[in-house]
C-alpha positions as CSV (number, residue, x, y, z in Angstrom):
1,X,-118.9,91.2,62.0
2,X,-119.2,92.4,58.6
3,X,-122.7,94.7,59.2
4,X,-120.4,96.3,61.5
5,X,-118.0,99.5,60.3
6,X,-114.8,98.6,60.1
7,X,-113.0,102.1,59.1
8,X,-114.0,105.6,60.5
9,X,-116.4,107.3,58.4
10,X,-114.0,110.3,55.8
11,X,-115.4,113.3,58.0
12,X,-114.0,116.1,59.8
13,X,-117.4,116.3,62.7
14,X,-117.3,114.3,65.4
15,X,-117.7,110.5,65.1
16,X,-121.5,109.5,65.8
17,X,-120.4,107.0,68.3
18,X,-118.9,108.9,71.0
19,X,-122.0,110.4,72.4
20,X,-122.5,106.5,73.6
21,X,-118.7,105.6,74.8
22,X,-119.1,109.0,77.1
23,X,-122.7,108.3,78.7
24,X,-121.5,104.9,78.9
25,X,-118.3,105.8,81.1
26,X,-120.2,108.3,83.3
27,X,-122.5,105.6,84.4
28,X,-119.7,102.8,84.4
29,X,-117.6,105.3,86.7
30,X,-120.7,106.0,89.0
31,X,-121.5,102.2,89.3
32,X,-117.6,101.4,90.5
33,X,-116.8,104.5,92.3
34,X,-120.4,104.1,94.1
35,X,-119.5,100.7,95.2
36,X,-115.9,101.2,96.1
37,X,-116.9,103.9,98.3
38,X,-119.0,102.2,100.9
39,X,-116.8,99.0,100.7
40,X,-114.9,99.5,104.0
41,X,-118.0,100.4,106.1
42,X,-119.9,97.8,104.8
43,X,-117.0,95.4,105.7
44,X,-116.7,97.4,109.4
45,X,-120.3,97.8,110.0
46,X,-122.9,95.8,108.0
47,X,-121.5,92.7,106.9
48,X,-123.6,89.3,108.0
49,X,-122.9,85.7,108.2
50,X,-125.2,83.1,107.1
51,X,-127.4,83.0,110.1
52,X,-128.0,86.8,109.5
53,X,-126.2,88.0,112.4
54,X,-122.9,90.8,112.5
55,X,-120.0,89.2,111.2
56,X,-118.0,93.0,111.1
57,X,-114.2,92.8,109.9
58,X,-111.7,94.5,111.6
59,X,-110.1,98.2,110.4
60,X,-106.8,96.6,109.7
61,X,-108.7,93.4,108.1
62,X,-111.4,95.7,106.0
63,X,-108.5,97.4,104.4
64,X,-106.6,94.9,103.6
65,X,-109.5,93.5,101.7
66,X,-110.1,96.6,100.1
67,X,-106.7,97.0,98.9
68,X,-106.6,93.3,97.2
69,X,-109.9,94.0,95.7
70,X,-108.3,97.1,94.1
71,X,-105.0,95.5,93.0
72,X,-107.4,92.4,91.4
73,X,-109.0,95.4,89.5
74,X,-105.9,96.9,88.2
75,X,-104.2,93.4,87.2
76,X,-107.2,92.6,85.2
77,X,-106.3,95.5,82.5
78,X,-103.6,93.0,81.0
79,X,-106.2,90.2,80.7
80,X,-108.8,92.7,79.3
81,X,-105.8,93.7,76.5
82,X,-105.2,90.6,75.4
83,X,-108.6,89.6,75.1
84,X,-109.5,92.5,73.2
85,X,-106.5,92.8,70.7
86,X,-105.7,89.2,70.5
87,X,-109.3,87.5,70.4
88,X,-112.3,88.8,70.6
89,X,-111.8,92.7,69.7
90,X,-112.7,95.6,71.9
91,X,-116.2,96.0,71.5
92,X,-117.2,92.0,71.8
93,X,-114.9,92.3,75.2
94,X,-116.5,95.2,76.5
95,X,-120.1,93.9,76.1
96,X,-118.9,90.2,77.6
97,X,-117.0,91.8,80.3
98,X,-119.5,94.3,81.5
99,X,-122.3,91.6,81.9
100,X,-120.1,89.8,84.2
101,X,-119.7,93.3,86.0
102,X,-123.3,93.8,86.4
103,X,-123.7,90.4,88.1
104,X,-120.8,91.5,90.5
105,X,-123.2,94.5,91.9
106,X,-125.9,92.0,92.1
107,X,-124.3,89.8,93.6
108,X,-123.2,92.3,96.4
109,X,-127.0,93.8,96.8
110,X,-128.6,90.3,97.2
111,X,-126.1,88.7,99.5
112,X,-124.3,90.8,102.4
113,X,-122.2,87.8,103.5
114,X,-118.3,86.8,103.1
115,X,-119.3,84.6,100.3
116,X,-121.4,87.2,98.6
117,X,-118.6,89.8,99.0
118,X,-115.9,87.4,97.7
119,X,-118.3,86.6,94.4
120,X,-119.3,90.2,94.0
121,X,-115.7,91.4,94.1
122,X,-114.2,88.8,92.1
123,X,-116.8,89.5,88.6
124,X,-116.5,93.4,89.3
125,X,-112.8,93.1,89.2
126,X,-113.0,90.9,86.3
127,X,-115.6,93.3,85.0
128,X,-114.0,96.9,85.7
129,X,-110.3,96.0,85.4
130,X,-110.6,94.3,82.0
131,X,-112.5,96.6,80.1
132,X,-110.6,99.5,81.5
133,X,-107.9,99.7,78.8
134,X,-110.5,99.2,76.0
135,X,-112.8,101.6,76.2
136,X,-110.3,104.8,75.9
137,X,-108.5,102.8,73.3
138,X,-112.0,102.2,71.1
139,X,-112.4,106.1,71.6
140,X,-109.2,106.5,69.8
141,X,-110.4,103.9,66.9
142,X,-113.5,106.1,66.3
143,X,-111.0,109.1,64.7
144,X,-109.7,109.4,61.2
145,X,-107.2,111.8,59.5
146,X,-109.9,114.6,58.9
147,X,-111.3,114.7,62.6
148,X,-108.5,113.8,64.4
149,X,-108.4,117.2,65.6
150,X,-111.2,116.6,67.9
151,X,-110.0,113.8,69.7
152,X,-107.9,116.2,72.4
153,X,-111.5,117.8,73.1
154,X,-113.3,114.1,72.9
155,X,-110.7,112.9,76.1
156,X,-111.3,116.0,78.2
157,X,-114.9,115.2,77.8
158,X,-113.9,111.3,79.0
159,X,-112.2,112.6,81.7
160,X,-114.9,115.0,82.8
161,X,-117.5,112.0,82.7
162,X,-114.9,109.9,84.7
163,X,-115.1,112.2,87.7
164,X,-118.6,113.4,87.5
165,X,-119.6,110.0,87.8
166,X,-117.1,109.5,90.8
167,X,-118.5,112.4,92.4
168,X,-122.1,112.4,91.9
169,X,-121.4,108.2,93.0
170,X,-119.6,109.6,96.2
171,X,-122.0,111.7,97.3
172,X,-125.1,109.5,96.7
173,X,-124.3,105.7,97.5
174,X,-123.2,106.3,101.4
175,X,-126.4,108.0,102.1
176,X,-128.3,105.6,100.4
177,X,-126.2,103.0,102.8
178,X,-127.0,104.9,105.6
179,X,-130.8,105.3,105.2
180,X,-131.7,102.3,103.7
181,X,-129.4,99.6,103.9
182,X,-126.4,97.6,101.9
183,X,-128.9,95.7,99.4
184,X,-130.2,99.3,97.9
185,X,-126.4,101.2,98.0
186,X,-125.1,98.0,95.9
187,X,-128.3,97.7,93.7
188,X,-127.9,101.2,92.6
189,X,-124.6,100.8,91.5
190,X,-125.7,97.9,89.8
191,X,-128.7,99.0,87.7
192,X,-126.2,102.2,86.4
193,X,-124.1,99.4,85.2
194,X,-126.7,97.4,83.2
195,X,-127.8,101.1,81.8
196,X,-123.9,101.5,81.0
197,X,-124.0,98.4,78.9
198,X,-127.3,99.0,77.3
199,X,-125.6,102.7,76.5
200,X,-122.7,100.7,75.1
201,X,-124.7,98.3,73.1
202,X,-127.2,101.0,71.3
203,X,-124.3,102.0,69.7
204,X,-122.7,99.1,67.8
205,X,-124.1,100.5,64.3
206,X,-122.2,103.5,64.7
207,X,-118.9,102.4,66.6
208,X,-115.9,101.4,64.2
209,X,-114.8,97.7,64.8
210,X,-111.0,97.0,65.0
211,X,-110.7,93.7,64.5
212,X,-108.1,91.8,67.1
213,X,-104.5,91.0,65.2
214,X,-104.4,87.7,67.0
215,X,-101.0,86.0,67.7
216,X,-99.4,89.4,66.0
217,X,-100.2,91.0,68.7
218,X,-98.1,88.2,71.2
219,X,-95.6,88.3,68.9
220,X,-95.2,92.3,69.0
221,X,-95.6,92.2,73.0
222,X,-92.3,89.7,73.5
223,X,-90.5,91.7,70.6
224,X,-86.7,92.8,71.4
225,X,-88.5,96.5,70.9
226,X,-91.3,95.7,73.0
227,X,-89.5,93.8,76.1
228,X,-86.8,97.0,76.1
229,X,-89.5,99.5,76.4
230,X,-91.3,97.6,78.9
231,X,-88.2,96.9,80.4
232,X,-87.3,100.8,80.8
233,X,-90.8,101.7,81.9
234,X,-90.8,98.8,84.9
235,X,-88.4,100.7,86.7
236,X,-90.5,103.8,86.7
237,X,-93.3,102.1,87.5
238,X,-91.8,100.4,90.6
239,X,-91.6,104.1,92.1
240,X,-94.8,105.1,91.3
241,X,-96.8,101.9,92.7
242,X,-95.4,103.3,96.4
243,X,-97.5,106.2,95.0
244,X,-100.7,103.9,94.8
245,X,-100.1,102.5,98.0
246,X,-100.7,105.6,99.7
247,X,-103.1,107.3,97.3
248,X,-105.9,104.4,97.5
249,X,-105.9,105.0,101.2
250,X,-108.6,107.7,100.6
251,X,-110.7,104.6,100.4
252,X,-109.8,102.9,103.3
253,X,-107.8,104.7,106.5
254,X,-108.9,107.8,105.4
255,X,-112.4,106.9,105.7
256,X,-111.5,105.2,109.1
257,X,-110.3,108.1,110.3
258,X,-112.8,110.8,109.3
259,X,-115.6,109.2,110.9
260,X,-113.9,109.7,114.2
261,X,-113.3,113.6,113.0
262,X,-115.8,116.7,113.3
263,X,-117.5,116.3,109.8
264,X,-120.1,119.5,110.1
265,X,-119.6,121.5,106.7
266,X,-121.9,124.2,106.1
267,X,-124.5,123.2,109.1
268,X,-124.5,119.5,107.3
269,X,-122.9,116.2,109.0
270,X,-121.1,114.6,106.5
271,X,-120.9,111.0,106.0
272,X,-117.1,109.5,106.3
273,X,-117.6,107.8,103.0
274,X,-118.8,111.2,101.1
275,X,-115.4,113.2,101.7
276,X,-114.3,111.1,98.8
277,X,-116.1,113.0,96.7
278,X,-113.5,116.0,97.4
279,X,-111.0,114.4,95.1
280,X,-113.0,114.0,91.8
281,X,-114.4,117.4,92.1
282,X,-110.9,119.2,92.6
283,X,-109.6,117.0,89.8
284,X,-112.5,118.6,87.8
285,X,-111.1,121.9,88.9
286,X,-107.1,121.5,89.7
287,X,-106.7,119.5,85.9
288,X,-107.0,122.8,83.9
289,X,-105.5,125.1,86.7
290,X,-102.1,122.8,86.2
291,X,-102.3,123.0,82.5
292,X,-102.9,126.8,82.1
293,X,-101.3,128.6,85.5
294,X,-99.0,126.0,87.6
295,X,-97.3,124.7,84.8
296,X,-96.7,127.7,82.6
297,X,-95.6,129.3,85.9
298,X,-92.4,126.5,86.6
299,X,-91.3,126.2,83.1
300,X,-90.1,129.8,84.1
301,X,-87.4,128.7,86.5
302,X,-86.4,125.0,85.0
303,X,-87.3,122.5,82.0
304,X,-90.5,121.4,83.3
305,X,-90.2,117.7,82.3
306,X,-92.4,114.6,82.5
307,X,-90.3,113.1,85.4
308,X,-89.8,116.5,87.2
309,X,-93.5,116.5,87.5
310,X,-93.5,113.1,89.5
311,X,-90.8,113.7,91.4
312,X,-92.3,117.0,92.7
313,X,-95.6,114.6,92.7
314,X,-94.2,112.4,95.0
315,X,-92.5,115.1,97.5
316,X,-96.2,116.4,97.5
317,X,-97.6,112.9,98.3
318,X,-95.3,113.1,101.6
319,X,-96.8,116.2,102.9
320,X,-100.4,115.2,102.4
321,X,-99.6,112.0,104.2
322,X,-98.0,113.8,106.9
323,X,-100.9,115.8,107.7
324,X,-102.9,113.1,107.9
325,X,-100.5,111.3,110.8
326,X,-100.8,115.1,112.5
327,X,-104.7,114.6,112.4
328,X,-104.7,111.1,113.6
329,X,-102.1,112.1,116.9
330,X,-104.7,114.6,118.2
331,X,-107.4,111.7,117.5
332,X,-105.0,109.4,119.8
333,X,-104.6,112.5,122.3
334,X,-108.5,112.3,122.6
335,X,-108.7,115.4,120.4
336,X,-111.5,116.0,117.5
337,X,-110.3,117.5,114.7
338,X,-111.8,119.0,112.3
339,X,-112.8,117.2,108.9
340,X,-110.9,120.9,106.9
341,X,-107.4,119.3,107.8
342,X,-108.5,116.2,105.6
343,X,-109.8,118.0,102.8
344,X,-106.3,119.8,102.8
345,X,-104.8,116.8,102.6
346,X,-107.1,115.9,99.8
347,X,-106.6,119.4,97.9
348,X,-102.7,118.2,98.1
349,X,-103.1,114.6,97.2
350,X,-105.2,115.6,94.5
351,X,-102.6,117.9,93.2
352,X,-100.1,115.1,93.6
353,X,-102.4,112.9,91.5
354,X,-102.2,115.3,88.4
355,X,-98.2,115.6,88.5
356,X,-97.6,111.6,88.3
357,X,-100.9,109.8,87.5
358,X,-102.3,112.0,84.6
359,X,-98.1,112.1,83.7
360,X,-97.4,108.9,84.0
361,X,-99.9,107.6,81.4
362,X,-98.8,110.4,79.0
363,X,-95.2,109.5,79.4
364,X,-95.9,105.8,78.9
365,X,-97.7,106.5,75.9
366,X,-95.0,108.5,74.6
367,X,-92.3,105.9,75.5
368,X,-94.5,102.9,74.3
369,X,-93.9,101.0,70.7
370,X,-97.0,101.9,68.2
371,X,-98.0,98.6,67.8
372,X,-98.2,98.3,71.8
373,X,-99.8,101.8,73.0
374,X,-103.0,99.6,74.0
375,X,-101.0,97.1,76.1
376,X,-98.6,99.7,77.6
377,X,-101.6,101.4,79.3
378,X,-102.6,98.1,80.6
379,X,-99.0,97.6,81.8
380,X,-98.7,100.9,83.2
381,X,-102.6,99.9,85.5
382,X,-99.7,97.2,87.2
383,X,-98.4,99.8,89.0
384,X,-101.6,100.6,90.9
385,X,-102.2,96.8,91.5
386,X,-99.0,96.1,92.9
387,X,-99.1,99.2,95.1
388,X,-102.4,98.6,96.6
389,X,-101.5,94.4,96.9
390,X,-98.4,96.0,99.2
391,X,-100.8,97.9,101.0
392,X,-103.0,95.6,101.7
393,X,-100.2,92.9,102.8
394,X,-99.3,95.4,105.1
395,X,-102.6,95.7,106.7
396,X,-103.2,92.0,107.1
397,X,-99.5,91.3,108.5
398,X,-99.7,94.2,111.4
399,X,-103.5,92.5,112.5
400,X,-102.8,90.8,115.6
401,X,-105.0,87.7,116.6
402,X,-106.9,89.8,118.8
403,X,-107.9,92.2,116.5
404,X,-105.3,95.1,117.3
405,X,-102.8,96.4,115.3
406,X,-98.7,96.3,115.7
407,X,-98.9,99.9,113.7
408,X,-101.7,101.3,115.9
409,X,-102.9,105.2,115.3
410,X,-100.3,107.8,114.2
411,X,-97.8,105.0,113.6
412,X,-99.8,103.8,110.7
413,X,-99.8,106.7,109.0
414,X,-96.1,107.8,110.0
415,X,-95.1,104.5,108.1
416,X,-96.4,105.1,105.3
417,X,-95.1,108.5,105.1
418,X,-91.6,107.7,105.9
419,X,-92.2,105.0,102.9
420,X,-92.7,108.0,100.4
421,X,-90.1,110.7,101.3
422,X,-87.8,107.5,100.9
423,X,-89.3,106.7,97.5
424,X,-89.5,110.2,96.6
425,X,-85.7,110.9,97.5
426,X,-84.6,107.7,95.3
427,X,-86.6,108.8,92.3
428,X,-85.0,111.6,92.4
429,X,-81.8,110.2,91.8
430,X,-82.8,107.5,89.3
431,X,-85.0,109.5,87.2
432,X,-81.8,111.2,86.2
433,X,-80.9,108.9,83.8
434,X,-84.0,109.4,81.7
435,X,-83.4,112.8,81.0
436,X,-83.5,112.6,77.4
437,X,-86.6,110.1,77.8
438,X,-88.8,112.4,79.7
439,X,-88.2,115.2,77.3
440,X,-89.4,113.8,74.5
């Protein structure tokens, strides 16, 4: 790799490789969220057997497999971080796993049976999860002291690219599924992922390539400082996992619920999967609102530490799921509520995401030893994985042999609302021990 740059240029301008990374991220997030947006609908309405006949899943089974898939995606960042920092380096890890990622999309596009679903999801989970901690860390590698002041702006562009890709995908891919079927709907995300890989490869001579540290990375991870830091963060992540157990149901139980609601908006009937686009759209609006208005306002009344932000976010999550419980109660009695009720829940849940997810990432970074920043970011994603694994297990457990559910109707949403309330209260009590860390 001697023909690649190993040190950033001593310049106060934007690193030349940044545009390739931003464009790659927008295309990759389009591919991931587009595929993910239609998974539950595909499993409950389009899945075939080897004879070409419909072989669809029940709602609980589909939700169980959806959350199992998301769980595996978020277990993979640990694998990606180890591979990048300990063996291949970030660039080669991203290229290698991106190619696997592409194969997963095309497996879904050409085989609409359970075997194709399993193969496609396994490959996508390995690729999407594995590159997750590498790309964001790769951005930081491009900067030197002279242009480090531009890093905050670049990460803002990066975050915008993520949400723009997700927003457009959640509108387009469900429409393709409804009008052209599963093959086309899964093929387009595959083509976007291939484009993302080509864009990233095209920037190879413009990137700074940081060499892997090999065995030293492992030694640092298992050092006394490393283990102590991970232990402290684990006690926080255990609570945040419950947040993710609820939040990612916007891709499963909330879609199932939306199928039964009045979805007419400004004269157009939205598809159930398209409702998810509310989340990335709201994120782009709410992040600056919270940063420049909400947080300064709350700071007038008390010191708004990172852990206090997360605590407030957890209680807001309770309210969001209480609204979906109310919606389901109406549906259970034969009423057909308007989708605006669920959009209100999306607004609250996205506000909670800003206060919990973004804050927890920043908190994790400040608490991590300098040599373990990338690994701690990957370790944080375990909270997402465990939360989704829990939701998956619940959905498989409550499914009866005849296809009915032990937590039918509103009871399902009330169960998670109660769980979130208990979690928020305990987090409030436990987080008091971390006041010093939270304000650091």
